[in-house]
N, C-alpha and C positions, 0 to 999 in steps of 0.2 A: 387764633386769628388766621384765617385762610388768606393766602396771597391773592390779591386782585391786581392785575397789571395796571389798572387805573390808579392804584396807590403809588405807582412809580417804580422805584428801584429798591431791591432789598438792601442796597448799601445805605439807603436813606431811612431805613426802619430800624428799630431797636434790635439788637442781637437776639433777644428773647423771642421776638416775633418769628425770626428765621428758624430758630431751634424748635419752637412750637410747631411751625409749619412742617418741618422735616419729620417730626414725630407724630404729626396729625393724621387724620383719616383721609385727607385729600391725596390725589395722585401726584401732586407737585408741591414743593420741589422734591426731587429724587436724587439718585446717585450722580447725575451730571452736574447738578448745582452744587452738590457736596464736594465733588472733586474740584470744581472751580474755586470754592472757598479754600479748600486745602492747598491747592496750587498757589493761590494768592498768599496764603499764610507762609508757605514754604519759601516763596520768593521774598517775602518780607523778612523772614529770619535770615536768609542769605544776605539781603541788603544790610540788615543790622550788624551782622558779623563783619561784613566787608567794611562798613563805616568805622568799625572799631578795630580794624586790622591794618591801618595805614603804616604803623611802625614795622610790622612784619612783612608786609606785602606791597611792593611798589605800585602794582596795578589795582589796589584795593578799591579806590574810588571809581575806577572804570567798571569793576565788577559790581559795585553797589549800584551804579547808574543802570547797568543792564538788568540787574535783578529787580530794580524798581520798575523798569519798563515792562518786564515780564509780569510783575505783580499787577500793574495797571491793565495789561492785556487780559488777565484772568478775571478781574473784577466785574466787567459788564456781563460776562458769561454766566455769573451766578443767577441773574434774573433772566437772561436770554435763554438759558437752558430750560428753566421752568416754563417760560412762555412757549418755547418750541416744543417741549414734550407734551404740554397740554394740547397744543394744536395737533400734534401727531396722534394723540389719543382720540381726538374728535374727528379726524379725517378718515376717509375710507378709500380703499382701492389704490389706484395710481397716485391719488393725492397724498395718501398716507405714506406711500413709498418715497415720494418727492420730499415730504416734510422730514421723514426719518433720515434721508440722505443729507439734507441740509443740516439737521441737528448733528449727525455724525461727523460732518465736515468740521463743525465747531469743536466737537470732542477730539478730533484728530489734532486740531491746533492746540488744544489743551495738553494732549499727550506730548506733542513736540516741545511745547514750552516747558513742561515738567521735566523733560529730559535735559533741556538746557539748564534749568534751575539745579538739577542734580549735579550736572557737570560743574557749574559755578560753585556750588556748595562743597563739592568734593575738593576743589582747589583750596577753598577756605579751610576745610578740615585738615588738609595736609600742611598748608603754609600760612594760614591766618592766625589770628590771636588764639593761643592755646587755651586761654581761659574760657573761650567760647566754643570749644570743640564739640560740646554736646549739642549746642544750638546748630552748628554746622551739620553734625551727624543727623539731627532731627530733620533738617531741611532736605538732606539727601534721601532719607528713608520715606518721608512724606511724599517727595517728588516721585520716587520709584512707585509707590502705591498709586498715586494719581495716574501715572502713565500706564500702569498695568490695568487698573480699573477702566481707564478710558478705552484701552484696546478691547477689553471684554465687552464693554457697552456697545462699541461699534460692531463687534461680531454679532451681538444679539440684535442690533437695530437693522443692519443691512447685510449681514453675512460676509462671505469672502469677497473682498473688493479692494480697489486701490486704497481706499480709506483705511480698511482694516490692516493692510500691509504697512501703511505709513505709521499707524498707531503701534503695531507690533514692533516695528523698527525703533520707534521712539522708546518703547518700554525696554527694549534690549539696550539701547544707549543709556537709559537711566540706570538699569541694573549694573551695567559695566562701570558707570561712574561710582556707583555704590560700592563696588569691589576694587576700585582703583585701576580698572583695566580699560582698554578702548574697545568700542563695539565693533 
């Protein structure tokens, strides 16, 4: 089933439809939508671990709340990226450059959100519920991948720019969180 924006939002369709569309012959959804999905899932894992870490971590509920906010920020980008990328492929010349810039702006936001999720999950990995450390570690690693892929996509879409610099900085922050260092 190929996605049609008239169908609404990927969040309202069965997961199978999204997986089939990613694997399908159509040009969308592509990597941008996939990293939005992964970012949402990583934030969800961080929220889950935080909710279950209140005994170990006094700020656990605050972390859970922020991770949930980040998850909700990622979710609309799953569909928005597919729509934006389809529009970019259909556009020509200056119009295409403008659409790619807009699309890349959303991807930069994803990379920055992923860096924050990595930082939250890193705190949970160190100080949260030790029984959920593998979930915390997964959230960190997924977030690092989201930020790094986001930076690569922006480089491909618009080249060297303020957006690519923001995304590279976010990827660096995410990697630093993954190693327990500061960026």
